[in-house]
C-alpha positions as a Markdown table, in Angstrom:
| # | Residue | x | y | z |
|---|---|---|---|---|
| 1 | Met | -2.1 | 9.2 | -1.0 |
| 2 | Ser | -5.3 | 7.4 | -0.7 |
| 3 | Lys | -8.5 | 8.9 | 0.7 |
| 4 | Cys | -8.4 | 8.7 | 4.4 |
| 5 | Ser | -11.3 | 9.4 | 6.7 |
| 6 | Ala | -8.9 | 10.5 | 9.4 |
| 7 | Asp | -7.5 | 14.0 | 9.7 |
| 8 | Glu | -4.2 | 13.2 | 8.0 |
| 9 | Thr | -1.2 | 15.4 | 7.2 |
| 10 | Pro | 0.0 | 14.4 | 3.7 |
| 11 | Val | 3.6 | 15.3 | 4.5 |
| 12 | Cys | 4.2 | 12.8 | 7.3 |
| 13 | Cys | 1.1 | 10.6 | 7.2 |
| 14 | Cys | 0.3 | 11.5 | 10.8 |
| 15 | Met | -3.2 | 11.2 | 12.4 |
| 16 | Asp | -4.7 | 13.3 | 15.1 |
| 17 | Val | -4.9 | 11.7 | 18.6 |
| 18 | Gly | -8.5 | 10.5 | 19.0 |
| 19 | Thr | -8.9 | 9.5 | 15.4 |
| 20 | Ile | -11.4 | 6.6 | 15.1 |
| 21 | Met | -10.6 | 3.9 | 12.6 |
| 22 | Asp | -13.9 | 2.7 | 11.3 |
| 23 | Asn | -12.6 | 0.2 | 8.6 |
| 24 | Thr | -13.7 | 2.4 | 5.7 |
| 25 | Asp | -10.1 | 2.7 | 4.4 |
| 26 | Cys | -8.7 | -0.9 | 4.2 |
| 27 | Thr | -6.7 | -0.3 | 0.9 |
| 28 | Ala | -3.1 | 0.7 | 0.6 |
| 29 | Ser | -1.9 | 1.6 | -2.9 |
| 30 | Tyr | 1.6 | 1.7 | -4.3 |
| 31 | Ser | 2.7 | 3.1 | -7.7 |
| 32 | Arg | 6.2 | 3.5 | -9.2 |
| 33 | Val | 8.0 | 3.4 | -12.5 |
| 34 | Phe | 10.9 | 0.9 | -12.8 |
| 35 | Ala | 13.6 | 0.6 | -15.4 |
| 36 | Asn | 12.6 | -3.0 | -16.2 |
| 37 | Arg | 10.0 | -5.6 | -15.4 |
| 38 | Ala | 12.4 | -7.7 | -13.3 |
| 39 | Asp | 12.9 | -4.8 | -10.8 |
| 40 | Ala | 9.1 | -4.2 | -10.7 |
| 41 | Glu | 8.5 | -7.9 | -10.0 |
| 42 | Ala | 11.2 | -8.0 | -7.2 |
| 43 | Thr | 9.5 | -5.0 | -5.5 |
| 44 | Leu | 6.1 | -6.7 | -5.9 |
| 45 | Asp | 7.5 | -9.8 | -4.2 |
| 46 | Ala | 9.1 | -7.7 | -1.3 |
| 47 | Leu | 5.9 | -5.7 | -0.7 |
| 48 | Ser | 3.7 | -8.8 | -0.9 |
| 49 | Ala | 5.9 | -10.5 | 1.8 |
| 50 | Lys | 5.5 | -7.4 | 4.0 |
| 51 | Ala | 1.8 | -7.5 | 3.5 |
| 52 | Arg | 1.7 | -11.2 | 4.4 |
| 53 | Gly | 3.6 | -10.4 | 7.6 |
| 54 | Val | 0.9 | -8.0 | 8.7 |
| 55 | Glu | -2.3 | -9.8 | 7.6 |
| 56 | Ser | -4.6 | -11.7 | 10.0 |
| 57 | Glu | -6.8 | -12.8 | 7.1 |
| 58 | Pro | -5.5 | -13.1 | 3.5 |
| 59 | Cys | -4.7 | -9.7 | 2.0 |
| 60 | Lys | -6.0 | -9.2 | -1.5 |
| 61 | Ile | -3.0 | -8.1 | -3.6 |
| 62 | Thr | -3.8 | -6.8 | -7.1 |
| 63 | Pro | -0.7 | -5.8 | -9.2 |
| 64 | Thr | -0.9 | -4.1 | -12.6 |
| 65 | Phe | 2.1 | -3.7 | -14.9 |
| 66 | Lys | 2.1 | -1.2 | -17.7 |
| 67 | Glu | 4.8 | -0.3 | -20.3 |
| 68 | Val | 5.5 | 3.4 | -20.1 |
| 69 | Asp | 8.2 | 5.7 | -21.4 |
| 70 | Gly | 11.3 | 5.0 | -19.4 |
| 71 | Gly | 10.3 | 1.5 | -18.2 |
| 72 | Val | 7.5 | -0.4 | -16.5 |
| 73 | Gln | 4.9 | 1.2 | -14.2 |
| 74 | Leu | 3.8 | -1.0 | -11.3 |
| 75 | Asp | 0.6 | -0.2 | -9.5 |
| 76 | Ile | -0.5 | -2.4 | -6.6 |
| 77 | Asp | -3.6 | -2.3 | -4.3 |
| 78 | Phe | -3.3 | -4.2 | -1.0 |
| 79 | Val | -6.8 | -4.7 | 0.5 |
| 80 | Phe | -6.6 | -5.8 | 4.2 |
| 81 | Cys | -9.4 | -7.1 | 6.3 |
| 82 | Cys | -9.2 | -4.1 | 8.7 |
| 83 | Glu | -8.0 | -0.5 | 8.7 |
| 84 | Ala | -5.5 | -1.2 | 11.5 |
| 85 | Glu | -3.6 | -3.7 | 9.3 |
| 86 | Thr | -3.6 | -1.2 | 6.5 |
| 87 | Leu | -2.1 | 1.4 | 8.8 |
| 88 | Ile | 0.5 | -1.0 | 10.2 |
| 89 | Phe | 1.5 | -2.0 | 6.6 |
| 90 | Gln | 1.9 | 1.7 | 5.5 |
| 91 | Leu | 3.9 | 2.7 | 8.5 |
| 92 | Gly | 6.2 | -0.3 | 8.0 |
| 93 | Leu | 7.1 | 1.0 | 4.6 |
| 94 | Arg | 8.3 | 4.4 | 5.9 |
């Protein structure tokens, strides 16, 4: 889980009522190992489409593929223009 300035419960990604979003955490990160690169690329495409559905300004999407034991590791950073979009994106993945 990424650093969050809000009081967050790691188990459910809940925030306390009254939490102020101050746009200091506009990045959502994703990481997973896939059996092959085709599966990793399909997930990148699906997550990118979800990010594009949330963005009000272009989201910066930075994928990294790395060969590891057991397959291909995909790490992605999604940088949104505001923290609210980041939160909406993250909640949409649950």
